[in-house]
Structures are given as structure tokens and as C-alpha cells.
C-alpha positions in Angstrom: 0.0 0.0 0.0 1.6 3.3 -1.1 0.5 5.8 1.4 1.4 9.5 0.7 3.9 10.7 3.2 1.8 13.8 3.8 -0.8 11.8 5.5 1.6 10.6 8.2 1.9 14.2 9.6 -1.6 15.4 8.8 -3.7 16.2 11.9 -7.0 15.6 10.0 -5.8 12.1 9.0 -4.8 11.3 12.6 -8.2 12.5 13.8 -9.9 10.3 11.3 -7.8 7.3 12.4 -8.6 7.8 16.1 -12.2 8.5 15.4 -12.5 5.2 13.6 -10.8 3.4 16.5 -13.4 5.0 18.9 -16.1 4.0 16.4 -15.0 0.3 16.8 -15.4 0.6 20.6 -18.8 2.4 20.2 -19.9 -0.5 18.0 -19.0 -2.9 20.7 -21.1 -0.8 23.1 -24.0 -1.0 20.7 -23.8 -4.8 20.6 -23.6 -4.8 24.4 -26.6 -2.5 24.5 -28.6 -4.8 22.3 -27.8 -7.8 24.5 -28.8 -5.7 27.6 -32.0 -4.5 25.9 -33.0 -8.1 24.9 -32.5 -9.3 28.5 -35.2 -6.9 29.6 -33.2 -3.9 30.9 -33.5 -0.3 29.8 -32.0 0.7 26.4 -29.7 3.5 27.6 -26.6 1.5 26.9 -27.8 1.1 23.3 -28.5 4.8 23.0 -25.1 5.8 24.3 -23.4 3.4 21.9 -25.5 4.7 18.9 -24.8 8.3 19.7 -21.1 7.6 20.2 -20.9 5.6 17.0 -22.6 8.3 14.9 -20.4 11.0 16.4 -17.2 8.9 15.7 -18.5 8.2 12.1 -19.0 11.9 11.5 -15.6 12.9 12.8 -13.9 10.2 10.9 -15.6 11.2 7.7 -14.8 14.8 8.2 -11.2 14.1 8.9 -10.9 11.8 5.9 -12.4 14.3 3.5 -10.2 17.2 4.8 -7.1 15.1 4.7 -7.9 14.1 1.1 -8.6 17.7 0.2 -5.2 18.8 1.5 -3.2 16.3 -0.6 -1.5 17.4 -3.8 -3.6 17.2 -7.0 -2.8 13.6 -8.1 -4.8 12.4 -5.1 -5.4 8.7 -4.5 -8.9 7.5 -5.1 -11.6 7.2 -2.3 -11.3 3.4 -2.2 -7.5 3.3 -1.9 -7.6 6.0 0.8 -10.3 4.1 2.6 -8.1 1.0 2.7 -5.2 3.2 4.0 -7.5 4.5 6.7 -8.5 1.0 7.8 -4.8 -0.1 7.6 -3.7 2.8 9.8 -6.5 2.2 12.3 -5.7 -1.4 13.0 -1.9 -1.1 13.1 0.0 0.7 15.9 3.1 2.6 14.9 5.8 3.1 17.4 7.4 6.5 18.0 10.7 5.3 16.4 8.9 4.7 13.1 7.4 8.2 13.0 10.6 10.1 12.6 
């Protein structure tokens, strides 16, 4: 995967990566909320998970679009950038690799 080097230092890109990570956690809260709701409890856990997931999705989308907009004109396509975002989200980079 040939990721543009500008994305490594872009604050919008890092915001999108972290928002997607938070979105994964919020999705787990949604699943837990569904289980709790089906067991007969109140649906507040589900509501918190849904609101958190929607917020994380909005922040990730906004960061993604701003980061793409700030790249030089031969920009990568949406699909390849989406795969870059998912790749950056699931891998952790040590501070030695950032420099």
C-alpha cells in the first residue's frame, strides 16, 4: 500500500484514524446495548453506543475528507484511501517509526 507521506503528519488524518478506533469501541457498546435490551433492561446503553458511533463516524468522515482535500492534486482514489485509513486504524506505529 503506497500511502502518501503527507498523511503521516496530517492532523486531520490522525483525527480520522482515532475516530475510527473510537467507532469500533462504540460499535461494541451498541452490541452490548442490544444484549442488555433483549435481556429486559433499559435501552440506555444502546442509546449511548449509537450516539457515540454516529459521532465517531461523522468525525472520521470529516477528517478523511479534509485530509484528502489537502493532498496534492494527483490524489489517491476514495477506495484506496479508505483502505489506507483502515490499515492505519488497525496497526500501531511506534514513535521510532514516526521520525
